N, C-alpha and C positions, 0 to 999 in steps of 0.2 A: 703381825708385822712381818716384813721380810727377815730372813735369817741373817746373822752376822757375816759381813764380807770379810774373807780370809785374804791375808797378804798373797800375792802371786807366787812368792817363794814358798809359802806353805803348800799351795797346790802343786807346784813343781817337785817339791820334796816327797809329797804323798805319791805322785805318780812314779817317781824314781824307785819307789819300793816295788813297783809291779813290771816296770818296763827299763829296758837298758837305755832306750832313747826315745824321745817324743819330740814332735814338732807340730807347728800350727795350732798352738793352744789358744782358743778363742772362747770368751764367755758368751753365754747364751742366755736369753730371757725366757726361762721355762718355769712356770708355776708361781704360786704366791709365796711359799715358804722354803723352797728348795733352790739352791744355786746350781747352775749347770754350765759345763764347759765342754767343748769339743776338741779333740786333739787326734793326732795320727800316730801310730807306732807300728813299724814293719809293715808299712803299706795298707794298714787297716784303720779305718775311723772308728773311733770310740767316743762315749758320752760319759762324763764323770758327773754325778750328782752328789752333793753334799749339803749338810745342814747343821747348824748347832743344835737343832731340836732332835728328838729321838726318831730316826727313820730306818734303823736297822731292820727291825721286825717286818716293816712293810716291804723293804728291799729284798728280804728272804722270802716273803710271800710271793712277790712278783717273780723271783728266779724260779719258784716252784711252779707257778703258772706257765711260765715259758717252757719248762721241762715237761709239763703235763700235756700242754694244748697247742704248741707251736706246730705249724706244718707249712707246706708250700702255699696253701690257700689262706692260712692265717699266720702271717709273718710277725712273730713276737721276737724282738731282739734278745739274745741270750745276756744274762748277767754274769760277768766273769770273775767279779770281785766284790765282796761286801766287807767293811771293816770299820775301825775307829781310828782317828789320828788327831792328836793335839786339840781335843775338845770338840771334833767334827765327826759326824758319822757320814759314810759315803758308800756309794756303789758305783761300779764301772760296767757299762754295757756296751755291747757291739752297736755301731752307728749304722742305721738303715740309710741307703742312699736316697737322695732327694731332699725336699724340703716339707716343713709342716704345712699343711694346706691352709692354715690360719694365716700364713704369711702372704698367700695369694689374694688376689682381688677375687670378688665373688664371681665375676664373669668367668674367671680362670678356674674357679673351683667347679663350675658346672659340668666340664667333661670328666670330671672325677666321680660324679654322682653314681654311675653304674658299678665303679669299683668299689665305692663305700658301701653300697648295697650288697656286693658280693661278700665283703667282709662280714656283714651281719648274717648272711647264709653260712659263712664258714663256721661262725661261732655256734650257729644252731647245730652244725655237724659235729662239733667238738664232743669227744666222748667223756661224759662226766660220771660214768659208771663207778670209777674208783673213789667217788667222793659222795658225801651225804649231805643233807640240810639245805636250807635256802638262806637267802640274803647275804650279808657280808661275809667274806671269807676269814677263817682264823688262820693261825701260823702254820697249819697243816693243809690249808686250802679246802678246809671242810666248811660247809654253810653253818651259820651261828643260831638259825631258827628252825623250827619244826615245820613252819608253813610260810609260803611266800606273803600271804596277807599279814601275818604276825611281823614279818621284817619291815613291812611299810608301815604299819600302825605304831611301830616303835618310835618314829621320828618325833613324836611329841614328848617322849620321856626325858627327864632331866639326866645329865650326865654326872658322873662322880667327879670330884675335884681333880683326879688324875687322868680323866678322859681327855679327848681332844678338845671338845667343846667346854669342859670344866664348868659344870654348873651353869650353862648357857640361859637358864630362864632369868638370870639377872640381866640379860640383854633387854628383856621387857621392862624391867623395873627402871633402867636408866634411860629408856626411850630410844635405845639404838635399834630395837626391834620392834615393829608394829604389831601389838598383841591381837588386836581385833582382826587384823587382815590375816595374821598367821592362823588364828583359830577359825577364820572363815574358810580358808584354803584347806585346812585339815579336814574339816567337816565335809566339804565338798569331796575331797578324796575319799574319805570313808564311804560316803554315798555311792562312790563308783566302784568300790572293791568288789562287789558281787558280781562285776562283769569280768573280773580278771581271774584267769585260769591258775590253777596251782601246777602249771608247766615248770619245768626244770631244765633250763638251758645255762650255758655260760653266757654271762652279761658283763660287758666292760665296765659299766657303771658311770663313766664319764666320757662317753662316746662324742668327742667334740673334734673340730678341724685341728686343734692344738696337738692333739694326741694321735693323728693320723699324718704319717710320712708318704710322700707321694713323688713319683717321677714318672713321665711320659704317660699320663693319666692312668697309671696304675698305683696301687697301695704297696709301698715296699716296708712298712713297718707300722705296728699298732703298739703304742708306747703308754706308759704311766697307768698301770693296772691296780693302782692303789685301792680303787673303790669297787673292786670286781665283785660280782654277786652270782649267785645261782637263782635264776627265776625266769620270768616271762621275758622272751627276746624282744618284745615290743617295747620294752624299757629304753633300750639303746636307740630305737627309731624316735621315740618321744623326746629323747635328748637333742637329736638333731633338729626336731621340729621346734622345739622351745627356743634353742640359742640362735637359730638361723631362719627366721620366719620368711626372709626375703628369698630364699633357695626353695621353699614349698616342699620340703621333703616328704610331707604327707601325701601329696599328690604322686611324687615319684615312687614312693613305696608301694602305694596302691596299684600303680601301673606295673611295677616290678613283679609283685605276687600274681597279678592277673596274667602277665605274660607266662608264668610258670604254671598256670591252670590251678592256683591254689586259693584257698579262702581263709581269712583270718577273722574268726567270729568277734563280734563286739569291737571292732578295730577302733572305731571313733572313740568310745568310751574308755578303752584301755590307754589310748594316746593321751586323752584328757586327764585320766587319773595319774598317769606317771609324770606327766607335765607339772601337775599340782605338787607331787612329791619332790620333784627335782627343784622346783621353785622354792618350796619351803626349805629344803636343805641348803640351797644357795643363799637365801635370805640369812639363815643362821651363820654361814661362812663368812658372807661379806660384812655382816654386822660385827662379827667377832674380830675379823681382819681390819676393820675400820676402813672400808672402801665405799664411801657414801655414793660415788657415781654408778658403780656397779649394783650397789643395793638398790638405788632409785630405779635403774633399768629393770631390774628383776621384779621390784614391786609392780612396775607397769605392766610387765608381761604376765604377772599373776593376776592382776586386775582385769587384762584382756581376756585370759582364760575364764576367769569367773563369770564375766559378762557375755560370753559367747553363747 
């Protein structure tokens, strides 16, 4: 469920701890569990994210990701403050100019597609040599698995009570999560894992239009790195293919790599494998958060992938 809504005076008092004067405070619709506000201080735009849930660790991880990997070609807004205030945990980051591409019509997104694929290229060039491991990043921005395949297989495992999904197998028992479909999708993913290389790139992990800020057909900010991974760069392309079938990102990506004279082995199998994984993870999330419309949409996408 969405996080508790604070009184606006609480938000203003919190920001007064960091800025002498702010103006233009506007609530944003950002994410399922975190509230967000835009504001201006000293002619610079900022974003405040806060939640009654625990988000400090992930914000510190995002700050480290920005310090490690931000560049002119990979614009990751800096996080300037992280803290706690009257029962809320929060982070303040620099605001990238422009709008989240999710807010645009799909026809208006199309001119941004080359810039989106250029961000994928930039993540491939990110220097991950100071880090180790695969899969989800820990608080030191190190991967938590010894292989990429292991990080994907793990999605079926039960979470401890204090984990985000908190014993999520109970969602099968109460009927919120379709067990047969989930297991069918998981087995299909396992069958495709042999086609997936043990490459190690920076992967955003939730590469969606809502997390891409754009202006004048260029990407000015890549935000929300909570789900960042180390692994196969095709994973992020699969996210675009899954969530936006009407934009045909698979064809755009194939043309993009062809123009560069590159070849991506087993591309179709890798895209299919990662779409299955992302669908399974989304099913868990939407069931836990009680979003039946999004849950149903994801089930339909998963069925379409399985039947293709």
